C-alpha positions, -999 to 999 in steps of 0.1 A, spaced: 851 212 772 836 241 792 846 276 781 840 306 803 833 338 785 830 372 800 821 405 783 831 441 788 799 462 790 815 491 772 848 495 754 854 532 751 871 557 748 848 569 721 870 577 691 873 570 655 892 538 665 862 529 686 839 532 654 863 511 635 865 484 662 826 483 666 821 482 628 845 453 625 828 434 653 794 440 636 808 429 602 819 395 618 782 388 622 769 397 588 764 367 565 765 387 533 799 402 528 796 415 493 814 448 502 790 467 480 774 500 485 742 481 497 764 461 522 779 492 535 744 508 541 735 477 560 767 478 581 760 516 589 725 508 599 737 483 624 762 507 636 735 533 640 714 508 660 743 501 683 749 538 689 712 546 694 708 520 720 735 536 742 763 523 764 747 493 778 729 480 747 711 447 748 715 443 711 752 445 716 753 420 745 732 396 724 759 395 697 784 387 722 762 358 735 757 346 698 795 345 695 799 326 727 774 301 714 795 295 682 824 284 703 
């Protein structure tokens, strides 16, 4: 079966809801889901990386590609 994926390069508006949606998407890719303080630091580090790369982040698009490969 062939599946066609498309991505939205950006998903503003930038609000507290955007931060929550982005953190949830990043959490999906985390193997360790211990939900400890250390885990939260790791998630926040990934969120910081996402923000630092700006609107059209290669890092963010790579996560979408990884998800598409999972099927």
